[in-house]
N, C-alpha and C positions, 0 to 999 in steps of 0.2 A: 781508244775513247772515239767517238763519232759523236758530236752533240752540235746541234744544227739551232742557229741562232740568223731568224729576222730580224732589219732589224729597220722597222719606217719602211719598209717596200709598200710599194706606189702603181700599180699596170695604169692606163688605159685606153682603148681600142674607139679611136676617135674620141666622140663626145660621152664614151661610157667610159665609166669607172669601175674596173674589173677588181681590183684590191685597192686600201684607201688606207695607207697609213698604218700597214700592219706589223706587228712587233711580235716574237714569238719566240719561246726557247723550247726546243723538244731537247730530253735529257738523252745523254750515253744511255744504250738498249730499253729507253721508253718506247710503244706502242702509244702513239699521238694519233686519234680520230681528226680530219677532218670533216666536222658537219653540216649542212643546211642545204637549201631547196636548190634546183638547179637556175644558172646562175647567179648564185652567190658569190662565186670567186675562188672558189675551192680549189677547181682544179687548174685556172692558172696561176695560183700559190704554189700549189704542186710541182707544176709544170717550168716555173721559174724555179723552185729549190732542184729542178733537175739537171736547169740549164737548157734545156726546150723553147723558154722563151726568157726573154731579160726583161728583168723590171725596168721601170722609167726614172727610178730614184730607190733610192736605200741599198740595205746592204745585204747581202747572206754568208754565212760563214759555214763551215762546216770542219770537226775538230778543228778550230783555230782559225783555219787557214780562208781567207778572202776568196770565195767563187765568183761573187756578184754576175764579173763577164768573163768567168772560165767559159770555155764548150761543155758542152755535157760529157763528151769519152774520156776526157778531165779529172771529173769531179768524183769519182770513184763511188758511184752510188749503179743500184740497178733501179730497172724500173717493170712492174705488171699493167699492164693496158686490160683495160674493160673489154678490148677486142679480140684478148687471147696473144693478137700477131703471133700465132706460129707458123712456120713452113710449111705448107702442105703436101711438098715435093720429099720433104726430110721424114728419115723414120723419129720417131720418139729423143734415140740417142743422141742423133745429130743437132736433131731442136736446142737440147738442153746444154750442148759443148758449143751452139754456136757462139756464142758470145768470148767463150775459150779460146775459139779457135783465130777468131780476128784478132784478139788482142795475144797472138803469139804463144798462146802457153801451149810448153812440152806435154804429147801426147800421151805419156804417162801419164802426169797429173791432168789432163783431161777426165780421160781415162777413170780416176780414181774418183774427180769429185763431181761428174755422171751420174755413177754409181750411188754414190754417198748421198747426189740430193733425189737422185731415184728410191732410195730407199726412208729415207726423210716423209717422201711424200708417197710411198708404198705402190709406185707407180713399177717396179722391178720389171713385173714378169711384159710389161710393154712396153720398153724398149726399144724394140724390132717392127713393131707397130709405124704404119702410117698415119695422119689425125684425120684422114678421112673415115679410118674403121674403128672411131675410138667416141663414148659420149661424152656432151661439153663439160660435163663434171672433169672427166680423165683429160682434158685437152686445157682446163682449167691448171688442174694439177702439174703438167706438164712445164707452163708458164711460170709458173710458183719456182717451179726445178728450177728453170734457168735461171733466173734470178739470181735463186741461194748460189749456184752453181757456182757465181762469179765472184762468191766469199766479198762483196763490196761494203764501203764503212755503211751506207744507206741504203735500206729497201725503201719503195716508195712504190706506193697500189692505189690505182685509176678505179674506185666502181669493180674490181673485178671479180663480183661474185651478180652482180647486175643482170648476166644473163644465163643465170642458172633457174631453172623452178623453185617452187619454195619450199619444199624437200631437199633440195639437194643443196639447197643454198643453207638450212639449218643446218644440213650433215659438215659443208664443208666452213659455217661460221668457227663451228668446234674446233675445226680438224685445225685451220691458219692458226686459234687461238692457243693452241698446243703449239704447234709445229713452232710461232714467231717465239714462245719461252723458251724453248730449247735452242733456237741457235742463239736468242739473248740480241737480235739485229736491232738498229734504230731504227723502229718503221714510222712512216706516213701515210694514213688510210685514209682516203676520199672516198663520202660512203655518202646519200640523200638517205638511207636509212636509218632511222634512228636505233631500232632494234638493237641493227651491227654495231652503232656508235657506243650501243650503254653497255651491249654486252661481250663488247671485244675489247676497248681502250682502255689503256691504263690512267689517260687522261682525254679528253676532248672539249673538242673547241669548234663554238658554233659561230657558224658567218651569216651573215647577212648584209645582201646589196654592197658586200668587200669591205666589209667593217668588220671585228673579231666581238661579237656578244658577253664571249663567256669562255674562259677555258680552265678548267676543273676534272677533278675526279668523277666520275659519272652520276653518281647516287647524289654528289652537290648540286650539280647542272639541274638533274630530276629531281629533285626534293627545293633543291634553292635557288631556283632561275633568277637571273640579275634583275631581267626584265621581263613584258610581258612575250615580247616575239619567244623570250627562248624556253615559256615555260606554255607558250599557244603550239609553239613547234614538236616541242618532245611532249612524249607522251601517248597511251592511244586505252581509251580516247583525251583530246590536248585537257591540257587544265581547261577550267571552267572560270569565266568571267562575268562578274555579277557588278552593274554600276550601281553604287546607292552615295549618299551623302551622310555625312559627319555630323550628328545631334550632341545635345546633351540630353540627358531623361533620369529626371530625377537626382542629380547630381552626379551621372556618371556617364560616360561614356558610351554612346550608342550610334549603332550605323543604321540609317533608315534604306533598306531595297526596297523596291516597288511596292513600296506604304504600309509594310513591315517594319520591327525596330528587332536589330542583335543588338544584346550588351555584348559589348568589349571593355569594358570596366580600363583599367591600365596596362594591357598586355601590350602596348604598344605607344611607347612614348611621343615617338613622333608624329602618331595619329591625330593627337591635340591641335596642330598646329594647324587641320583644315576643317576645325570646327565651324560648320554651314556651308562645307563650300563639296565641291562633289569627290568621291573617293572610289576604288574598285576594288571590289573582292577576288579575290585569285584562289581558288582549292581544288583537288585533285577526286576525281570520281569515286577513288576507293578513302576516300578521310573525311567521309559524309556520315553519318549516322542515318538511317531513315526507319522510323516509327509510325504504328498505326494510330497508336490513341493520342490528344493532343498534348503538349509537353510545354509548359513555359520559358525552354530555352530552345523551342526550335520555330524555323520558319514553314508556315501552309503552304502547299505544292498542289500541283495536279499531275498523275499520270498521264504523259502522253501517249508515249510507246514502250513497250517490255520485249528486250531481245535476250530469251535464254540464250549464252555462250556457254554451255557446262559447267565450266568451274567458279559463274558467276551472273547474276543477271543484271546487264546495263538497260540504268533507265533512263529515259529522255522526261523530267519533270519540266512543270511551271511554278513559278513564281506564284500564287495568288494574292490577286490587290483590285477591288471595287477603282474605275478610275486609273490603273496604270499599265502601262504597255507589257505585256509579259516576258517574261525573262526565262528563256529555258537555261534545264543543266543535264547535264548528267550523272550520273547516281548509282554505283555499285554493290548492291548486294548478294546476301548468300542466296545460290541456288533456288535452296527453301523456303523464302521469303515469298510467301504468296500473296502477289498483286495485279489486278486488275487495270486496264487503261480505264481512266475518267476517275479511276478512286483516289480519295483525297490520305496527303501523308503529312509527316512531320519531319524535318532536317535538319540535325543538329551542327552543328559547324564546331569543331574543336578550335580553341582559339590559336592555339601552338600548329594547326597545321593551314590556317590562312595567311596568305601574303597579301598583304597589304599592297596597291601600287598607285602611282600616282597618275591620272589620265592623260595627264598635257607631256609627262615625260615618258609614261609607260615604265620608267624604271621601280622597282620595287623599293618598296620603303624600308629603312637602313631597321633593324631591330636592339639598335644600341642608342 
């Protein structure tokens, strides 16, 4: 068992708060991704779990053992760094076995584990090469193999694919996911790449300015963000946000968006408390429907940009209304949807795909 529990951990560097009262549990065998923009505290949190940096307050346990102030070498963890950190003067074989040699592991066990780790990463034929004779992807595999050879309770990975080109990252992403499922290691993986996070993790923990924003299954984080930051950070393109005001329209609840009214009925009871007040609508590009003829349940927009992306067209449109500021949106359509810049369209907003957000707190309103 190798459950990781972080309890109310905080860490500051001078006046800069890096992690702020973070509590997080990573289950035994789980693959958790720490996701967020640069400077959000995800690497600081990872290093605190690794023992490479101590927290100012809080507690960290691994397998029920308090390791808050235990040196890194005694935590039974392995770590893969962004920079590979493999020794250029050593062969692949010696690089993979380095940690084992430092821990006085018997030679026959080292040989067995090195060969096993090399087999898992498909680098058996590289064991006698030096790093200078290998590609970036091969060096990254060596770094992962070295971590796996230790058979530690916990595997920590700090942006291990960020130095690879796009095609190689795609390949390594799938390979790492397969590999980690096979070895069933408890893994915490740090990245700022949302595609890596959504495609690899059992759960995703989104951070902003040292604070955990949401921890959940990737699908939930994408479809039901807890706040505006999560919705805007995750997704390509990010979630659209449109400012409006809640109104009553002939006895029915409506939201006025750039002078146009979107009837919402009683889809969200919590919205009624915002009568006459500002509200923000959040919706993803692929969840809207664009039509080229007027419809009573759609809002009129003008097409500003058309981006053909192969599997889809991505449109940039603005809501049309005299006397109101234009509000841009991204709308995804089928590639055969013929449209030109300057053309008018009508956009439908399926009520179950809308996320209503309080403009002040930036929190998504509860559906209850």
